[in-house]
N, CA, C and O of each residue as an XYZ file, in Angstrom:
408
protein
N      10.547    108.155    156.811
C      11.333    109.460    156.656
C      11.541    110.069    158.096
O      10.553    110.167    158.823
N      12.677    110.448    158.509
C      12.821    111.018    159.909
C      12.392    112.546    159.792
O      12.461    113.220    158.764
N      11.942    112.960    161.019
C      11.539    114.352    161.126
C      12.691    115.119    161.863
O      13.075    114.653    162.935
N      13.225    116.166    161.413
C      14.144    116.953    161.992
C      13.850    118.436    162.570
O      13.059    119.150    161.953
N      14.387    118.839    163.575
C      14.105    120.325    164.121
C      15.033    121.347    163.506
O      16.254    121.198    163.535
N      14.410    122.436    162.920
C      15.138    123.366    162.501
C      14.896    124.600    163.104
O      13.886    124.805    163.777
N      16.034    125.697    162.840
C      15.789    127.092    163.284
C      16.278    127.969    162.181
O      17.336    127.786    161.579
N      15.357    129.016    161.941
C      15.711    129.802    160.864
C      16.408    131.024    161.513
O      15.911    131.653    162.448
N      17.519    131.286    160.978
C      18.536    132.406    161.579
C      18.048    133.862    161.062
O      18.513    134.838    161.651
N      17.185    134.055    160.052
C      16.716    135.175    159.479
C      15.658    135.713    160.242
O      15.731    136.844    160.722
N      14.501    134.840    160.413
C      13.251    135.136    161.075
C      13.086    134.556    162.435
O      12.043    134.722    163.066
N      14.050    133.910    162.877
C      13.999    133.310    164.225
C      12.762    132.437    164.362
O      12.078    132.595    165.374
N      12.402    131.547    163.472
C      11.419    130.784    163.440
C      11.881    129.243    163.651
O      12.832    128.788    163.015
N      11.147    128.471    164.583
C      11.595    127.203    164.762
C      10.560    126.264    164.146
O       9.401    126.630    164.342
N      10.709    125.166    163.464
C      10.027    124.420    162.752
C      10.521    123.038    162.604
O      11.706    122.800    162.835
N       9.684    122.085    162.226
C      10.071    120.628    162.125
C       9.719    120.305    160.595
O       8.741    120.708    159.967
N      10.750    119.485    160.156
C      10.681    119.154    158.606
C      10.963    117.627    158.529
O      11.901    117.106    159.131
N      10.126    116.978    157.782
C      10.261    115.687    157.287
C      11.234    115.666    156.005
O      10.900    116.179    154.937
N      12.395    115.064    156.200
C      13.265    114.890    154.983
C      14.255    113.874    155.378
O      14.497    113.525    156.533
N      14.860    113.386    154.182
C      16.019    112.442    154.319
C      17.395    113.188    154.834
O      17.475    114.416    154.867
N      18.242    112.499    155.147
C      19.492    113.044    155.552
C      20.264    113.986    154.576
O      20.869    115.007    154.905
N      20.130    113.425    153.209
C      20.698    114.141    152.133
C      19.962    115.469    151.921
O      20.628    116.447    151.581
N      18.655    115.574    152.093
C      17.903    116.799    151.933
C      17.828    117.894    152.882
O      17.090    118.877    152.822
N      18.767    117.569    153.848
C      18.888    118.561    155.000
C      19.326    119.957    154.547
O      18.753    120.987    154.901
N      20.452    119.905    153.687
C      21.196    121.118    153.268
C      20.123    121.827    152.272
O      20.329    123.007    151.989
N      19.117    121.244    151.788
C      18.149    122.058    150.871
C      16.939    122.615    151.584
O      16.046    123.223    150.995
N      16.956    122.371    152.906
C      15.748    122.798    153.595
C      15.675    124.325    153.707
O      16.655    125.021    153.970
N      14.233    124.869    153.449
C      14.132    126.293    153.336
C      13.191    126.631    154.674
O      12.467    125.755    155.147
N      13.253    127.860    155.199
C      12.352    128.090    156.333
C      10.895    128.182    155.769
O      10.641    128.872    154.782
N       9.967    127.469    156.428
C       8.524    127.467    156.235
C       7.834    128.896    156.212
O       6.860    129.174    155.512
N       8.490    129.769    157.090
C       7.891    131.154    157.438
C       8.344    132.155    156.259
O       7.491    132.736    155.589
N       9.728    132.331    156.034
C      10.264    133.288    155.180
C      10.940    132.715    153.962
O      11.414    133.496    153.137
N      11.022    131.412    153.785
C      11.574    130.650    152.748
C      13.135    130.815    152.574
O      13.750    130.484    151.561
N      13.650    131.341    153.636
C      15.273    131.659    153.830
C      15.963    130.257    153.754
O      15.431    129.213    154.130
N      17.134    130.361    153.255
C      18.022    129.161    153.210
C      18.928    129.194    154.541
O      19.623    128.220    154.830
N      18.898    130.205    155.239
C      19.743    130.186    156.380
C      19.027    129.404    157.538
O      18.467    130.076    158.404
N      19.008    128.403    157.597
C      18.357    127.387    158.532
C      19.518    126.543    159.250
O      20.528    126.309    158.588
N      19.443    126.151    160.352
C      20.293    125.348    161.103
C      19.643    124.153    161.685
O      18.616    124.339    162.337
N      20.076    123.019    161.548
C      19.541    121.752    161.994
C      19.813    121.605    163.643
O      20.950    121.605    164.114
N      18.779    121.498    164.325
C      18.849    121.447    165.828
C      19.200    120.138    166.195
O      18.967    119.207    165.424
N      19.798    119.943    167.417
C      19.876    118.704    168.018
C      18.503    118.172    168.593
O      18.022    118.757    169.563
N      17.899    117.165    168.077
C      16.734    116.746    168.648
C      16.834    115.369    169.256
O      17.641    114.507    168.909
N      15.880    115.254    170.248
C      15.873    113.990    170.963
C      15.243    112.866    170.003
O      14.306    113.108    169.242
N      15.837    111.659    170.119
C      15.121    110.676    169.343
C      13.805    110.300    170.039
O      13.524    110.580    171.204
N      13.044    109.634    169.177
C      11.619    109.236    169.727
C      12.000    107.912    170.780
O      12.977    107.181    170.618
N      11.240    107.815    171.617
C      11.439    106.616    172.579
C      10.962    105.452    171.842
O       9.800    105.506    171.438
N      11.737    104.280    171.564
C      11.372    103.285    171.117
C      11.280    101.994    172.178
O      12.151    101.681    172.990
N      10.135    101.399    171.983
C       9.980    100.358    172.898
C       9.674     99.145    172.354
O       8.621     99.096    171.719
N      10.386     98.073    172.450
C      10.067     96.830    171.620
C       9.481     95.820    172.888
O      10.199     95.511    173.840
N       8.272     95.430    172.762
C       7.605     94.608    173.611
C       6.726     93.669    172.773
O       6.360     93.891    171.619
N       6.427     92.550    173.541
C       5.491     91.457    173.050
C       4.088     91.895    173.435
O       3.869     92.287    174.581
N       3.126     91.841    172.514
C       1.881     92.010    173.075
C       1.340     90.934    173.999
O       1.554     89.750    173.740
N       0.655     91.300    175.052
C       0.377     90.287    175.928
C      -0.186     88.877    175.440
O      -1.160     88.819    174.689
N       0.400     87.877    175.850
C      -0.039     86.409    175.542
C       0.661     86.001    174.226
O       0.274     84.960    173.696
N       1.668     86.725    173.634
C       2.241     86.266    172.488
C       3.516     85.661    172.787
O       4.055     84.986    171.910
N       4.147     85.836    174.064
C       5.363     85.251    174.195
C       4.989     83.556    174.813
O       4.010     83.210    175.473
N       6.104     82.747    174.343
C       5.772     81.324    174.711
C       5.860     81.045    176.202
O       5.466     79.987    176.692
N       6.464     82.170    176.995
C       6.600     81.859    178.329
C       5.310     82.203    178.939
O       5.104     81.779    180.076
N       4.322     82.978    178.295
C       2.989     83.417    178.784
C       2.022     82.248    178.598
O       1.001     82.194    179.284
N       2.341     81.224    177.607
C       1.498     80.063    177.358
C       1.759     78.951    178.494
O       2.840     78.387    178.662
N       0.713     78.753    179.168
C       0.893     77.627    180.417
C       1.033     76.423    179.819
O       1.708     75.656    180.506
N       0.589     75.896    178.637
C       0.852     74.539    178.227
C       2.280     74.512    177.740
O       2.809     73.401    177.798
N       3.067     75.572    177.239
C       4.367     75.419    176.812
C       5.321     75.356    178.243
O       6.253     74.572    178.427
N       4.903     76.239    179.055
C       5.858     76.141    180.331
C       5.637     74.928    181.131
O       6.562     74.397    181.746
N       4.339     74.440    181.138
C       4.089     72.949    181.833
C       4.822     71.870    181.236
O       5.386     71.012    181.915
N       4.830     71.896    179.805
C       5.548     70.671    179.031
C       7.029     70.937    178.934
O       7.801     70.045    178.582
N       7.459     72.228    179.263
C       8.886     72.604    178.938
C       9.892     71.567    179.787
O      10.917     71.174    179.230
N       9.588     71.154    181.087
C      10.469     70.235    181.618
C       9.653     69.100    182.238
O       9.955     68.555    183.300
N       8.429     68.744    181.367
C       7.753     67.604    182.104
C       8.339     66.338    182.129
O       8.270     65.620    183.127
N       9.001     65.963    180.943
C       9.663     64.829    180.964
C      10.837     64.608    182.051
O      11.086     63.500    182.526
N      11.453     65.660    182.351
C      12.453     65.572    183.413
C      11.735     65.547    184.863
O      12.206     64.909    185.804
N      10.662     66.234    184.938
C       9.987     66.088    186.109
C       9.335     64.644    186.424
O       9.329     64.153    187.553
N       8.890     64.145    185.494
C       8.216     62.736    185.598
C       9.394     61.868    185.797
O       9.171     61.000    186.642
N      10.578     61.830    185.284
C      11.755     61.104    185.641
C      12.251     61.069    186.894
O      12.622     60.030    187.441
N      12.287     62.385    187.494
C      12.628     62.641    188.834
C      11.641     62.028    189.858
O      12.002     61.563    190.939
N      10.263     62.072    189.383
C       9.200     61.603    190.152
C       9.374     60.150    190.378
O       9.326     59.662    191.507
N       9.589     59.420    189.238
C       9.807     58.028    189.126
C      11.053     57.578    190.066
O      10.995     56.683    190.909
N      11.983     58.225    189.815
C      13.298     57.829    190.697
C      12.865     57.936    192.194
O      13.048     57.033    193.012
N      12.280     59.121    192.463
C      11.946     59.408    193.984
C      10.923     58.263    194.582
O      11.012     57.804    195.720
N       9.942     57.889    193.609
C       9.046     56.849    194.099
C       9.878     55.473    194.215
O       9.540     54.669    195.083
N      10.822     55.221    193.467
C      11.485     53.878    193.278
C      12.522     53.904    194.644
O      12.984     52.852    195.088
N      12.794     55.083    195.184
C      13.846     55.073    196.345
C      12.981     54.928    197.591
O      13.506     54.574    198.647
N      11.595     55.203    197.509
C      10.640     55.238    198.765
C      10.478     53.897    199.316
O      10.064     52.952    198.644
N      10.806     53.822    200.540
C      10.771     52.621    201.431
C       9.630     52.765    202.514
O       9.355     53.756    203.189
N       9.077     51.598    202.505
C       7.957     51.575    203.572
C       6.675     51.584    203.072
O       6.549     51.463    201.853
N       5.474     51.730    203.922
C       4.084     51.637    203.455
C       3.738     53.087    202.780
O       4.196     54.164    203.162
N       2.955     52.910    201.842
C       2.284     54.090    201.271
C       1.409     54.869    202.044
O       0.273     54.427    202.215
N       1.770     56.110    202.618
C       1.016     56.662    203.577
C      -0.362     57.242    203.016
O      -1.183     57.779    203.761
N      -0.526     57.107    201.797
C      -1.820     57.656    201.127
C      -2.820     56.292    200.864
O      -2.431     55.312    200.228
N      -3.871     56.384    201.335
C      -5.068     55.401    201.046
C      -5.438     55.702    199.646
O      -5.514     56.818    199.134
N      -5.692     54.370    199.012
C      -6.216     54.506    197.636
C      -7.720     54.050    197.960
O      -8.021     53.006    198.538
N      -8.681     55.104    197.443
C      -9.862     54.955    197.688
C     -10.690     54.887    196.389
O     -10.586     55.716    195.484
N     -11.469     53.891    196.377
C     -12.173     53.464    194.994
C     -13.580     53.939    195.311
O     -14.340     53.230    195.971
N     -13.977     55.264    194.797
C     -15.135     55.802    194.966
C     -16.174     55.233    194.020
O     -17.375     55.428    194.213
N     -15.734     54.566    193.049
C     -16.717     53.885    192.044
C     -17.678     52.835    192.587
O     -18.764     52.674    192.032
N     -17.306     52.075    193.708
C     -17.941     51.053    194.279
C     -19.004     51.746    195.103
O     -19.970     51.035    195.379
N     -19.022     52.907    195.523
C     -19.920     53.390    196.426
C     -21.000     54.546    195.635
O     -21.736     55.330    196.233
N     -20.880     54.421    194.299
C     -21.656     55.471    193.573
C     -22.990     55.169    193.886
O     -23.366     53.998    193.944
N     -23.800     56.193    194.109
C     -25.339     56.007    194.241
C     -25.793     55.504    195.584
O     -26.985     55.467    195.889
N     -24.762     55.095    196.428
C     -25.274     54.365    197.618
C     -24.994     55.481    198.865
O     -24.039     56.255    198.793
N     -25.790     55.481    199.846
C     -25.644     56.355    200.950
C     -24.947     55.501    201.903
O     -25.372     54.363    202.103
N     -23.842     55.971    202.553
C     -23.028     55.258    203.417
C     -23.309     55.900    204.776
O     -22.733     55.490    205.784
């Protein structure tokens, strides 16, 4: 239920009342019980819609990494297929040297 601001014209008292829009006409002053009250223009409360941290799918690394993973792999295969010449990277098999000091 919304909260509205009122001003009593009889006793010059300002107050706030929780009431529905239909009940505004029946509001009485809380100080002197007078019906001579006017509804004031009040500012709406600030409403902020946010996702709590970590709940967005874009905060999830596995989602972001997998989002375009197939496209990235396909582009990589195409680039490797177009590559001409020797492989500039040496393949090193460390398993043959395990436990040996070279």
